[in-house]
N, C-alpha and C positions, 0 to 999 in steps of 0.2 A: 400660785395661793388658794388660786379656788379656778373652778371651772363653772359653766353653768349652759342652763340647759332649758327651753320654753314650753307648756302646754296650757292649754285654752281652757278656762274652767268658766262658771256664771258667773256674774258681776252685774252691777248696779248698771240697768240702762242696756244689758245686751252682755257678750263673753270678754273676760281679758283674760289677758296671761296671766300664769304663773309662772316667774321668773325660780326656777332653785340653782341655787349657788352651793355649789359642795366648797368644803373648806378643807383646807388639809396644812401641814407643816407648822409653821408659827404663825400664830396668832397674838402678835407681842406690838408695842409701841416703837419698833422700830420698822414693822410692816405693814401697817394697818390700813394705809391712806390706799392703795389698790380697791382692798377689800370696799372701805368706803364711799369711791369712785363706784364703783359696780351696783351697792347697796341705792345709794342715790341717784345711779341713771337709771336705774331699772323702777323704780317709784315715779322719777317725774317724766318716765314714758307711760307711768299709769298701768305698771302692772306691779301683781302683790308678788311675794317675797317670800320664798321658802328655803329655810338654811339645812343644809344635810352635813355632815361631819364624816369626812374622811379620815385619814391619818394625821392625829394632830400631834407636833411637836411641841415648842412650848406656848403657856399663854399667860395672859395678865390681866390687869384690870380695865386695859384702853379697850378689849375686843367687847368686856361685859357691858362698859359705858357706852359703846356703838351699836350694839344690840338693842338695849333698853330706849337710848335715843332714836333707833330707824322705826321701832316699834312703834314708837309716840307718835314719832313723825308720820310714820305709813297711816294709822288711824285716825289723827285727830287733824294733817293738815291736807290728808288723801282720801280717806276713807278706804283704804287698802287694807288686806290681811298682811302679817308680817309673822311666821309661825317656826318652828323648827320640830325635830320627832319629840318624842316624849320620853327617848330615852337619850341620853345626854352621855359626851366622852366621858369617863374618871378626871380628864384633865381638868376639864371644868368644872365638877363635884367636888374636886379638890379645893378648888378657890372661894365656895362657899355657893356661890351664884345660886343653884337651884332653892338654898333655904332660904333665899332673902325675903325678909319682910318688909320693904321697902317703903316709903311713902311716897312714892308716884302716886299711887292709886287717888290718892286723900286731894292731888295736885292735879291731874289730869280725866280723872272717871273712869281709868283705864284698869280692868285686871291687871296686876304684876306678872308680866312674860312668865319669870322666873318661881312667882308662886306657887302654880300652879301643879307643880312638880312633884 
């Protein structure tokens, strides 16, 4: 479902690694667990996370929920970056994520990851 690589980036108190996870295939409730584990592992190791998109199959709101949660946790709990490209795949645009005007900003004080699209 995904591949990853690491690169050194400047961070608070020294350099940190940014783990790039390339997403491919189906991003649905049936197979989201490995991606959740990979993101969590990267954050627990003190690494920022950047998602990249390869060929995407099916996608559902489970993926959107995971990304929103990971973004909030990365920033608030660990002070790490969590990002993905400005251009997102059409499959993700079709479910409405990039036009989200969610209430998360009011809850955690962070800009919505989807709202800047």
